[in-house]
N, C-alpha and C positions, 0 to 999 in steps of 0.2 A: 368465112372462115375456111370452107373447103376449097375455095379458088385460092387462096393463099398458100395451102398445102400443096395444091397442083403446080402452081407458079414455082415453089420452092423445089419440088421434084425435077421440074423442066431444067432448072438450073444447075442441078446436080449437087450430091452432097460433099462435105468437106473431105469426108474421107476419100472420095473419089479423087478428087482433086489432088489432095497430097500423096495418094498413092502414084497417080499419073506424074506429078511432079518427081516423085522419087524414081521410078522407072526412067523417065526422060534423063534425068541428071546422068544415071548409071549408061544409058546408050551414047550420052555425050562423052563420060569420061572413057568408056570403052572405045570408042571410036578414035579421040584423042591419043590414047595410050597404048593402042594395039601395037604399033611399030616398036614400042619398048618392050612388049611382051608382058605387059604389066595389066590384069584384069580389074575389075571393078572391086572385088574384094580385096585384092593385094595393095591397090592405091591406098587405102585408106591405113592399112597396116605400115606400108612403107612411110607414109605421111608422118605417121607417130613415131616411128623409128628415128626419121629424120629430126625431129623435134625434141626425142627422148633417147638419143643414142645410149644403148646399152641397156635399155628398158627391158624387164623382165617380160618372158614371154605370155605368163599367166595373167600380166596386167592388161594385155591386148583384150584377152576373153572378158575380163571384167569391164574394161572400159565400154565395150562395144555391146556388152550383156549378149554375147555367143558362146557358144559350147567351146571347149578347149580343142576338138577335134578338127573344127573349121578353122580356127586360128593355125593350127599346126600344119593343116593344108596350104593355107595361104603363106605361112613362112617358109615351107619347104620349097613353093614354087620361087618365091624371091630369093632363096639361097641357090637353087638351080639356075635362075638367070644370073646370079653374081652380084645382087644388089645387097645382100647381107650375108652376116656369118651368125652363128648360134654356137655359144660357148656356155658349159655348165658354170652355173654360180659357184664362187669359191666357198660360200657361207652355207647354201643349201645344195648339195648334190643330187637333189630330185628337180631342180629348177634350172631354166635356162634363160641367159640374156643375149639379147639380139643387138649386133654391130652393124653399121653401115661398111661397105667396101667403098673403095674409091669410085666404083661404078654408081653406088647407091649414093654418094656426097654428091656426084656430078649430077645425077636427078633433081637434086633440091630446086634449083631454078626452074627447071621443066615443069615440075609438079606444081610448083607454086603459081607458076603462070597459067598452067591447065586449070587450076582449082580458081584461081581469079576469073578466067574466061567463063567458066560455068556460072559463078555468081554473077558476071556482068549480064551473060544470056538470060538468067532468070528474071533479072530486074530490069531488062533493056526497055526503053520507053517510060518507065516510072519518073515520076518527079522525085527530086529530093525528099519532099515530105511523105510522097506514097512509099517510098523505099523505107524511110524510118518507121512508119505506121507497119509496113508489112513485117518488118523484123520484129518490132515490138509484140505484134500480135502472135507471131511464130513462137517467139520464147515464151509468151505467155501460155500458149497452147502446150508447149513443151513441158513447162512446169506444172500445168495441171493433170498433165498424163504420167508425169513422174512421181505424183505423190501417192 
């Protein structure tokens, strides 16, 4: 039994690998998107605005389970870089809605390709069956933690 625990420790914990994968995904995305002046935080906001043009700013905070101040900083950077605009919601004067500019719309294929590339990189060398199993297990782990 003691040997099994020692072997498991040498393999590393799930948390270690998940954390490392998360870091390397961000490194990959930062490298790919630095020429567009989009950081790792901003890319997820921009992608969600691309998918939901006019989304309420507070919805990003809810979706990513992060504080509103972090979303505000990312949104401001996207505004400064010219990817989005922010307008007061006509029905709720305390809320803001986020809209793509032409520059933001032009980023859709670039961002889509970058996200496809990172997905390909993660599963490079996997068989089709391994990729399906990996996705299924990741989804199961996600659902376990979400409860």
